[in-house]
N, C-alpha and C positions, 0 to 999 in steps of 0.2 A: 221630406225634401223641401227645401225652400223654393218659393216661386222666383221668377226672374225679377219681379218688382222688389221682393225682399232681398235678393242677392245684390241688386244694384244699390239699394239703400244702404245695405251693410258694407258694401265695397266703398261707398263714398264717405262713410264715417271716418273722421280723423281718429287715429289710434290714441293720441294723447289727450285731446280735448273732448272726444266723444260728441263732436258737433259735425253737422253737415257743412259742405262748402257753401260759401256765399255766392251762389249762382243766381242770376235773374230768375224771378218766379216762373216766367214763361219757359225758360230753358229747362228748369227742373221738371215742370209739368210735361214738357215734350219728352224728356227722358223716360218718365214714368209711363206715359202713354205708349211709347214704343215697347217698353218692357211688358206691359199688359197685352199688347197685340201678340208678342212672341209667346206669352203664356197661352193665349187662346189658340194660336196656331199649333202649339205642341200638344194641346188637348183636343185637337181635331174639331174645333168650333168654327174656325175660319180657314179659308184657303186664299191664296193670292199668287199673282205673278207680278212682274215689275210694273204693271199698269193698272190692275184691277184687284179689289178685295171683295170676297164673297163670304157671307155667313152661311155655313153649310149645316149647322146644328145650333138652334137658338136655345136649347135646353139649359137651364141654370146649372151651375157647377157647385152651388153651396159655398161660394167664395165671394165675399162682399165686393172686393175690388173687381174681380173678373166678371161677376154677374152684372155689375153696373156697366162695365165697358161693353160687354156683349149685348146688353139691352139697347145701349145707345147705337151700336153698329146696326143691329137688326131693325131699329126704328128709323134709320136714315132713309129719307125719301128719294135720294139720288144715288146713282151708282158711284161708289167710292173708289178713288185711286188710293194707293197706300199712303202717300203724303197727305191726302185729304182726310183719311181715317186717323192718322196721327194727330193732325191739327184738330179734328173734331173731338177726339178724346182729350187732348191736352187742355181744352177749355174747361173741362170738368174734372181734371186729374189732381187738383189741389189737395183733396182729402186722401189720396192714395198713399202719400208719404206717411202721414200720421197713422193711417190704418196699418201700414207695413211695420212701422215702429212699434205700434201696440202689440202686434203679433210677436215681434222679436223680443219684446219685454215679457210677454206672457209665456214665451217659450224658454225663458231663462237665459237668452243670449245677450240681452242688454238689460241694464238697470237704469231706471229713470230717476234723475236727481233734479231738483229745482235749484237753479243757481241764478245769481245776479251779476250783470256786468257793471262796470264802474258808472255807467250812465243810468243805473237803477232801472233798467228795462228787464222785465222778467223773461227769462229764456229757459228752455229745458235742455239739459245735457243728457246724452245717452252713452255713458261709458260702457265698454264691453265687459260683461261679467264672465262669459264663457266664450273665449275667442276661437274655439275649435271650428265653428262654422265660418268665421271670417278668414281664418288661415286656410281652411279647406278650399274656399272659393279661389283665393289667390294662388295657392300652390297648384290647384288643378289647372288653372289657366296658364300659369307659368310652365308647367310640364308640357302642355300641348303646344305652346308657342315656341319653347326653346328646344324641343326635341322633334324627331320625326314620328312620334307616336301617332297612331291612327286615332283621330278624335271621336268622341261620342257626339252624336248630333246635337245634344243639348249644349255641349261646350262650344260647338261651332256657332250656334245662335248667340250664346253669351258673348263670345269674342266679337261678333258683329256689333252688338249693342255697346260693349265696352269701348270699342274703337270709335264708333260714331259719337260717343259722348266724350271722347278725349280722356278716358280714365285709365289708360295703360300706365300712366305715371304712378298709379296706386298698385300696380301689379308688377311692373318691371323696374329694375334700376335704370338710372339715366344712361349708362353705358350699354345697356342691353337693348334699348328701344330701337336704335338705328339698325343694327344687324338683324333684329327680329322683324323688321318691316316687310320683307318679301314673304316670310312665312305667314304673317298676319293677313296680307293680301291674298295669299293662296287659300287660307282657311275661309276668308270671307266669301270666296267664290263657290264654296261647297254647299251653301244653303240659300235657296232662292228667297224665302221669306225673310231670313236674317239679313240678306243682302238688301232686299227692298226696304225693310223697316230701318235698317242701319243707315242707308242712303237718305231716307226721308228725314230721320232724326238729325243727321249731319247737316242737311240742307236747311232745315228749319232753324237749327242752332246757328248756322252761319248768318242767316237773315237777322236773327235776334241780336247777334254780336255787332253787326254792322248797321242795324236799324233798331235800337233799343225800344223805340216807340211802337214797333210793329205789334199788332194785337192779333192773336189767333183764337 
């Protein structure tokens, strides 16, 4: 099963170009930090309410991304709110995307090609080799959002993060997004940590969009 970090990276990839969107670096790092927090919560390493995050088990998981995030949270000298935890991890989350891409390549889901743009700047492309995982993520979320199906807790958490990141355009058609909004809001209220992290990611993203010079 893919982690939330891997699922978010996979969901953001453009089907045709195999490239990630041109988001501000701080915005991308915030998304990945929120996904890592959700992974840690699902694995019972952290607990949170809307105001406070607590490390309940600092034992490593054998996952380079999550162990780095968990270590940083456990080493924090002050009590962390959820937004503060997202911000704290975001300042160190730049490697998480490359680590997630490397896993997806190693798992045969993506293929790494070296390509050049017209301005001769070296960039990597990650075309999808086996799109079953990518389709599964999208179809799973579509099914939950567009029907009255009882959602899996993991899907609720993923919906919170996808909505906070503004990624439902990668999941739903344009004409589906408006009618689906009440259902998305209903689902977001089902999970406390998903709601807390999603709100924090959305708030930080709003700050970045309206103050690009903000540093977290």
